[in-house]
C-alpha positions as CSV (number, residue, x, y, z in Angstrom):
1,G,-20.8,9.1,10.6
2,G,-20.5,6.7,7.7
3,G,-17.0,7.8,6.7
4,R,-14.2,5.4,6.1
5,F,-11.1,5.2,8.2
6,L,-7.8,3.7,7.1
7,W,-5.9,2.3,10.0
8,P,-2.2,3.3,9.4
9,G,-0.6,-0.1,10.1
10,G,2.7,-0.1,8.2
11,G,2.1,3.4,6.9
12,G,-1.5,2.8,5.7
13,G,-0.6,0.4,2.9
14,S,1.8,-2.5,2.3
15,H,3.1,-3.1,-1.2
16,L,3.6,-6.6,-2.4
17,P,7.4,-7.1,-2.7
18,Q,7.1,-9.0,-6.0
19,N,4.8,-6.3,-7.6
20,R,4.8,-2.7,-6.3
21,D,1.5,-2.0,-8.1
22,V,-0.4,-4.4,-5.7
23,F,-0.9,-3.4,-2.1
24,M,-2.9,-4.2,1.0
25,T,-4.6,-1.6,3.2
26,Q,-5.8,-2.2,6.7
27,G,-9.1,-1.0,8.0
28,G,-10.0,0.2,11.4
29,N,-12.8,-2.3,11.5
30,G,-10.6,-5.4,11.2
31,S,-10.7,-5.5,7.4
32,L,-8.0,-5.9,4.7
33,E,-8.4,-4.5,1.2
34,L,-6.3,-5.6,-1.7
35,W,-5.7,-3.0,-4.4
36,K,-3.9,-2.7,-7.8
37,Y,-2.6,0.6,-9.2
38,A,-2.6,1.1,-13.0
39,Y,-0.4,3.8,-14.5
40,P,-2.0,6.3,-16.9
41,A,-1.2,6.3,-20.6
42,Q,0.5,9.6,-20.1
43,R,2.3,10.5,-16.9
44,K,2.1,14.2,-17.5
45,V,0.1,16.6,-19.8
46,K,0.3,20.3,-20.5
47,D,-2.6,22.6,-19.4
48,K,-4.0,25.4,-21.5
49,D,-1.2,27.7,-20.4
50,G,1.5,25.2,-21.4
51,H,2.4,24.1,-17.8
52,E,3.0,20.4,-17.2
53,K,0.9,18.7,-14.6
54,G,0.9,15.1,-13.4
55,V,-1.8,12.6,-14.4
56,L,-3.3,10.3,-11.8
57,G,-3.5,6.5,-12.4
58,E,-6.4,4.3,-11.4
59,L,-6.9,2.1,-8.4
60,T,-8.9,-1.1,-8.6
61,Q,-10.0,-3.0,-5.5
62,L,-9.3,-6.6,-6.1
63,Q,-10.6,-8.0,-2.8
64,K,-11.9,-7.0,0.6
65,T,-12.4,-9.2,3.7
66,T,-13.0,-8.6,7.4
67,L,-10.8,-10.9,9.6
68,S,-11.4,-9.4,13.0
69,T,-13.7,-7.2,15.1
70,Q,-10.7,-5.2,16.2
71,P,-8.4,-2.9,14.0
72,V,-5.5,-4.4,12.1
73,S,-2.4,-2.7,13.6
74,S,0.2,-4.2,11.4
75,F,0.6,-6.1,8.1
76,D,3.7,-7.4,6.4
77,W,4.2,-9.4,3.2
78,S,6.8,-12.2,3.0
79,S,9.6,-11.2,0.7
80,D,10.2,-14.9,-0.2
81,K,6.7,-16.3,-0.8
82,E,4.4,-14.3,-3.0
83,G,1.0,-13.9,-1.3
84,L,2.1,-14.9,2.2
85,A,1.7,-12.3,4.9
86,V,1.2,-11.8,8.6
87,M,-1.0,-9.3,10.4
88,G,-1.3,-8.1,13.9
89,V,-4.6,-7.1,15.5
90,L,-5.4,-5.0,18.5
91,D,-7.1,-8.0,20.1
92,Q,-3.5,-9.1,20.8
93,T,-3.5,-11.8,18.1
94,F,-1.7,-12.3,14.9
95,R,-2.9,-14.1,11.8
96,V,-1.2,-15.7,8.8
97,V,-2.7,-14.5,5.6
98,I,-2.5,-16.2,2.2
99,C,-3.5,-14.4,-1.0
100,T,-3.6,-16.5,-4.1
101,K,-3.5,-15.8,-7.8
102,L,-1.4,-12.6,-7.3
103,S,0.8,-13.4,-10.3
104,K,-2.3,-13.1,-12.5
105,V,-3.3,-9.5,-11.6
């Protein structure tokens, strides 16, 4: 049905080496989605019984694009050049990807 599937190339998400809070996910429909994680104000809180529990942060989708009709099977950021990456696709091609303005997120 209309559910979403995350193609697990590179473990399902690839974190930007220069900023671990920014990561790319690969879709089974040939899409890439860029996300940013924001930490909560408090990492843990106490419930009514006094037990500590973790607090979830928030995810914000920064960008989404479809670059192929086949699933993206791998994605890897450059450790030297922020925003430069390469992706492999099940149509037996690879593509160079450039994401700009990442230092401003």
